[in-house]
N, C-alpha and C positions, 0 to 999 in steps of 0.2 A: 849375765850382762849381755851376752850376744843375743840371747832370745829377746831380752828387753829392748835392745837397740833395734832389732829386726821388727819387733812389734810396734815401736814408736815410728820407725820408718814406714812401715806398711800403713799405720794409722794416719800419718801425715800425707802419704800418697793418696789414701782413700779420701781424706778431707779435701785435698787439692783437686782430685778428680770430681768430687761432689761440687766444689765451688765453680769449677770450669763448666760443669754440666748446668748449674743454675745460671751462670753467666750466659751460656748459649741459649738457654730457654728464655731469659729476659730479652736477649737480642732478637730472637725470633718473634716474641710478642711485640717488641718495639717495631720491628719491620712490618708486621701484620697491621698494627695500628697506623703506621705511617702510610701504608698502601691504601688502607681504608679512608684515611683523611684526604689523601691525594685524589682518590676516586670521587669523593664527595665534592671536593673543591673544583675539580674539572666539570662535574655535573652542574654545579652552581654557575660556573662561568659560561657553560654552554646555554643554560637557561637564561642567563642575563643577556647574552648575545642575541638569543632568539627573541626576547622581549624588545630589545633595542631595534631589531630589524622590523618587528611588527609595528612599533611606534613610528619608525621612519616611513614605512609603507603607508600608514594612516596619514601622516603629515603630507606625504606626496599626493595621496588621493584628495585630501582637503585642498591643497594648493591647485591641483588640476581642476577640481570642481569650481574653485573660486575664479580661476582664469577663464574657464568656459562661461561661467555666469557673467563675468565682466565683459567678455567679448560679445556676448548676446546683448547685454544692456547697451554697450557702445554702438553696436549695429542698429539697434532700435532707435537710439538717440540720433544717429547719423541719418537714418531714414526719415525720422520726424523733422530734423533740421532742414532737409530739402523741401519739405512741404510747408514750412512756416513762411509767412509773408515777410518780405524785406521791409525794413523801416523806411518811412517816407523821407526822402532827402530834402524836400523843399518845404521845411517847416520853420516857422518863426524867423523868416528872413534869411535863412542860411541855406540857399540852394547849393548843393554839392559840398556842403560843409564850409562855405565861405559867406561872409556877410555881404548883403546886397545893398544895404543902406538903412537908414533909420525909419521907423514906422511910428 
């Protein structure tokens, strides 16, 4: 009986040790997978931020180009407006915008 109890006890201890070892191995695998997932997630976020910055730079460049073009066109228009002849004020009986009488 003693031997049998000892054998059962040692068998239970061995099974318990085996289960704990398996549990530890599973935990290690889970930790490894989690770290790998976290590394991939951070890489994806970094890539996403990088793309957003590139898009923002492109938008800023386009806006700057548009502003430059607009300023150039406005300056040209302003220059041309100076050279255009003024409308005649004394037409159709309205000198200086006022009626002078019936014709």
